C-alpha positions in Angstrom: 7.5 14.1 -3.6 7.9 15.0 -7.5 11.3 14.2 -7.9 14.2 11.5 -7.0 14.5 11.0 -3.2 17.8 9.4 -3.2 19.1 12.8 -4.7 17.8 15.2 -2.0 20.4 16.9 -0.2 20.8 16.7 3.7 23.3 18.6 5.2 25.2 18.6 1.8 25.3 14.8 1.3 22.6 13.3 -0.8 20.5 10.7 0.9 22.1 7.7 -0.5 25.6 9.2 0.7 24.3 9.8 4.2 23.0 6.5 4.3 25.6 4.5 2.7 27.9 6.3 5.2 26.2 5.4 8.3 25.9 1.7 6.7 29.8 1.7 6.3 30.4 0.3 9.7 27.8 -2.5 9.6 28.8 -3.9 6.0 31.3 -4.6 3.5 29.5 -3.3 0.6 26.5 -0.8 -0.1 24.5 -1.7 -3.2 21.7 0.8 -4.6 18.7 -1.2 -5.6 16.5 0.2 -8.5 16.4 1.3 -11.6 16.8 4.9 -13.4 20.6 5.5 -11.6 22.1 4.3 -14.8 23.5 7.7 -15.7 24.1 8.7 -12.2 27.8 9.2 -11.0 27.6 7.4 -8.2 30.1 4.9 -6.0 27.6 2.2 -5.8 27.0 -0.9 -7.7 23.5 -0.6 -8.9 21.5 -3.8 -8.6 18.5 -3.4 -11.0 14.7 -4.4 -10.0 14.3 -8.3 -11.3 10.6 -7.4 -11.1 10.1 -4.0 -12.3 7.4 -2.1 -10.8 7.0 -4.7 -8.1 7.4 -2.4 -5.1 8.9 -2.6 -2.1 8.7 -6.4 -2.0 10.5 -6.4 -5.4 13.2 -4.3 -4.1 13.8 -6.8 -1.2 13.9 -9.4 -3.4 16.7 -7.6 -6.2 18.9 -6.9 -3.2 18.3 -10.5 -1.5 19.5 -11.8 -4.6 22.7 -9.7 -5.0 23.6 -10.3 -1.3 26.7 -12.7 -0.3 26.9 -12.1 3.3 25.1 -13.5 6.2 22.5 -10.9 6.3 21.4 -8.2 4.1 20.7 -4.7 5.5 17.8 -3.1 3.7 17.0 0.6 3.9 14.8 2.7 2.1 16.6 6.0 0.5 13.7 8.2 1.9 15.2 7.8 5.8 17.9 9.7 6.2 18.5 9.9 9.6 19.1 5.9 10.5 22.6 5.3 12.2 25.2 2.9 12.5 24.5 2.4 16.2 21.1 1.5 14.9 22.3 -1.2 12.6 24.9 -2.2 15.3 21.9 -2.9 17.8 19.6 -4.9 14.7 23.0 -6.9 14.1 23.2 -7.9 18.0 19.7 -8.6 18.4 20.0 -11.0 15.5 22.5 -12.6 17.5 20.4 -13.8 20.2 17.5 -16.1 18.5 18.6 -16.4 14.6 15.6 -15.1 13.0 15.4 -14.9 9.3 14.7 -11.1 9.5 15.2 -8.5 12.1 12.4 -5.7 11.7 12.2 -2.5 13.9 8.8 -1.5 15.1 8.1 2.4 15.3 6.7 3.9 18.0 3.6 4.4 16.5 3.4 0.5 16.0 4.3 0.3 12.5 6.9 -2.4 11.5 9.8 -0.8 9.4 10.4 -3.8 6.7 12.6 -0.9 4.6 14.8 -0.4 7.8 15.9 -3.9 8.6 18.1 -7.2 8.5 17.2 -10.2 6.4 18.8 -13.4 6.3 19.2 -14.0 2.1 18.8 -17.5 1.8 15.2 -18.1 3.6 14.0 -14.6 2.9 14.7 -14.7 -0.9 13.0 -18.3 -1.5 10.0 -16.6 0.3 10.0 -13.6 -1.8 10.0 -15.6 -5.0 7.1 -17.3 -3.9 5.3 -14.3 -2.8 6.2 -12.5 -5.6 5.0 -15.5 -8.1 1.7 -15.4 -6.5 1.2 -11.8 -6.9 2.3 -10.3 -3.8 3.4 -7.2 -3.1 3.8 -6.5 0.6 7.0 -6.7 2.5 5.0 -7.2 5.7 3.5 -10.7 4.1 7.3 -12.0 3.6 8.2 -11.0 7.0 4.6 -12.9 8.4 6.0 -16.2 6.7 9.8 -16.2 7.9 10.9 -16.4 11.3 10.8 -12.4 12.1 12.7 -10.7 15.3 10.1 -7.7 15.8 12.6 -5.0 17.8 9.9 -2.7 20.2 11.1 0.7 20.2 12.0 0.5 23.6 15.1 -1.5 22.6 15.9 1.4 20.5 15.2 4.6 22.4 18.5 5.1 24.0 20.4 5.3 20.9 21.8 8.5 19.8 18.9 10.1 17.0 16.1 7.3 18.0 13.5 10.2 17.8 14.3 10.3 13.6 15.5 7.2 12.5 12.4 6.3 11.1 11.8 9.9 9.9 10.3 9.3 6.1 10.7 12.1 3.5 8.0 11.3 1.0 6.6 15.0 0.9 7.9 18.8 0.0 6.8 19.3 3.6 8.7 16.2 4.9 11.9 17.6 3.1 11.5 20.9 4.7 11.2 19.3 8.1 14.0 16.9 7.5 16.6 19.8 6.5 15.5 21.4 9.8 16.4 18.7 11.8 20.0 18.1 10.2 20.2 21.9 10.9 19.4 21.4 14.3 21.8 18.7 14.8 24.5 20.9 13.2 23.7 23.8 15.8 
């Protein structure tokens, strides 16, 4: 992308603010995990990565270590179209089977480990074991804990479902995301 994706603007809000607004109805606290935010004027507690440069699994590990709730809701800052309805549905699905993680699957079949729920204790313990072995992939964590995979058809009825997992990774993605925001306002 060439710049900090968390500070990209979508409809007048940064990606982080937009996601935090949606998370506000599903969780009592929102933290920002990572480094490079020390000088930023943010309304969030910043949780530094425990394992610098460890990628997504390192970020999940840091978030799980800071979580004091029954569930950690983990969302990447480059998915600006997640909604409170999505998280409410994931929380509802977590009650049925009591899994360790609740992870949506995109319509193209790819799992979304960075837009998911994690039960802190079992997932943190497993993440620590994996990191000690040199693992970097969240999918390995999910393969080693009891994961409830949420199929696309379980979410398709929610407003905005077609864009929940739209990922902003390139300037072209950002332009498309701004267009999606503009279309929603019309």
